[in-house]
N, C-alpha and C positions, 0 to 999 in steps of 0.2 A: 168193646170189651168183652171179656170172657165171662160166663156166669160164674156164681159162687161155687166154693169146693164141694168135691164129690169124692167118693172112694173108688177105686179101680181095681182090676183084677189082680192078684198076686203075682210076683214077679221075681225072678231069680237074677236078673242083670245087676251087675255092680261095676265098679271101676276095676279094671284088670291088673292084678299086682305084676303079671309077667310084661306088661308095657306101661308100667309107672317109672318115670327117670329118677335117678339117684338124687336129686335135689328135692323130691317130692316124698310125702309120706302118706300113705293111707291108714284111715282108722274107721271107726263105727260101722264094722263089717264091709268095709271097702267101698262105703258111700262117701266119705269124707276126704277131701285131699287138702293137704296144707304144704306150705314152705316157708323157710326163714332164709332162704338162699337167693341171690341174685341171678337171675339166669335168664337173659334177653332173648333167648332161642325158643321162648315159648314152651318149655318142656313140661309135661303133665303126664296124663293117663287117658286111655280109651277105654269105651265099655266093653265088657265080654260078650255082650250082644250086639249083632248087626243086622241090617234090612237092606235089600236091593230094591224093594217096591213097597209102595203104601204110603199111609199118612200117620205120623208118630208124633208123640209129644214127651216132654220131660221137662222137669224144673230143677234149678239149682238154687239153694238158698246161700246168700253171701254171709259166712261167718266172720271174717275178718278182712277188710279191704278198704280201700278208699282211692279216690282220683288223684291224680297228682303226678308230677314229672319224676323221672328217676327210678321208674319201676318200683315204687315203694308200696308193698302191699297190695298187688296187682293179681286180678284172677280173670280169667275168660273162659268161655265155653261155645261150642257148637258142634261141628260135624267134620269127619274125616275120613278118608279111603282106607283100604287094607294096608297101604304102606306107611300109616302113621307110626305105629309102634310107639305111641306116646309123646311123639314130638312134631311140631307143625313143619318145619322147613323141610322135611323128608316126604311130605304128603300133598294130596289134592285134598283142600279142605276149607271151610268157611268158618270163622269165629268172631266174637265179639268180645273186645278186652276193655278194661276199665281205666288204663292209664291216661293222662292228660285229660283231654275232652271227649274220651271215647274213641275207639278205632275199630273197625271191621277189618278183619285179616283174610286174605285170600292167598292160600298156599304160603303162609308165613310173612307176606309182605302187606303194607298198608294198602287196602282198597278203597276206602272211604274214611274220612275223619269227622271229628266233631259231631258224632251220631249219639252223644249223650252217654253218660257214665251210670254206674251204681255203686252202692256203699253197703256197709254192714247193715244186715237186717233185711235187704231187699231180696226179693224173689224174683228169678229170671226165667221165664217159661221160654221154651224152644219147641216150636210147630214145624215139622219138617214133612213135607209133601216131595217125596223122593222123585226125581226127574222134573221137579217145578220149581218149589220156592222153600226158603228156610226163614221164617218169621221169629224175630225176638220178641217178648214182651217183659216189661218191668212193671211189678206188682199189679198185673192184671190190665196193663196198657200197651198197646202194639206200638213198639219204638221204630222198627223197619223191617223190611224184607229184603231177599235177594235171591235172584235167580240161580238155581243150582242145577240147571240142565246139563252142565258139562261133567257132574259127577256122576259115576256109574259104578255098577258092581256093588259089592259089599260095603256099606258105609256104617260108621262107628260114632256113638256119641264121645265128644271130647271135652275135656276140662284142664286147663293149666293154672298153676300159681306161681308167683315168684315176689321176691321181697328183697329190698335193700336194706331194710332194718325192720325188726318187729316179725310179724307172722301173717300170712295171706292165707285164707282157709274159705274152702266152700264144702257145700254139702249136696250131692245128688239124689234125686228122686226119680226112679225110672218107672214107678207105678207101683212098687210093693205096698207103699202106705198111701194115704189119702193125699191126693194133690193139694196145694193151697188155693188153687183156682182150677175151674173145669176146662179142659181142653176145647179147642174149637170144636164145631160139629164135625164130624166124620173122621177124627183124630182118635187114635188108641193109644194107651200108655207104650212107652218106648219098649218095657219089659226087658 
């Protein structure tokens, strides 16, 4: 378990409008990402900030999503390299998506299935120890982690949204405001 909420340093990091795919819309100062289009290519946006070493944490609040087949109101978040440009199939990446029983994706393909899902109102924390592991938390409980030793160079936070009907939406917090949950010991805000 991660301890209760704390305030973190100011941050200028947002989702990058230059690398946001056309079926996605940014709002809320480029921190919220939404889509009402069905795009199974996992198109979304990457952060304006990157890191190549260290331990970092960010959170994503699920504003509108549900688990289920057919890409209906699905969202995901994780990490991608500098070739990402807002879409997973073109990059080295690790993300967690909320459709069906929950999937962990590696380079746009399914790596692990049935890892659990999230829905509207959940807060997903992402703790990244570059060169070691990425760990996902749901509402302050560790869900799973994955080795990321293969990812090198500049790494970006990544988020995606798609919807077969209705709206899928999430809001990222890279540390400019208080996190809902305290990052693990030794981890700094993504920034």
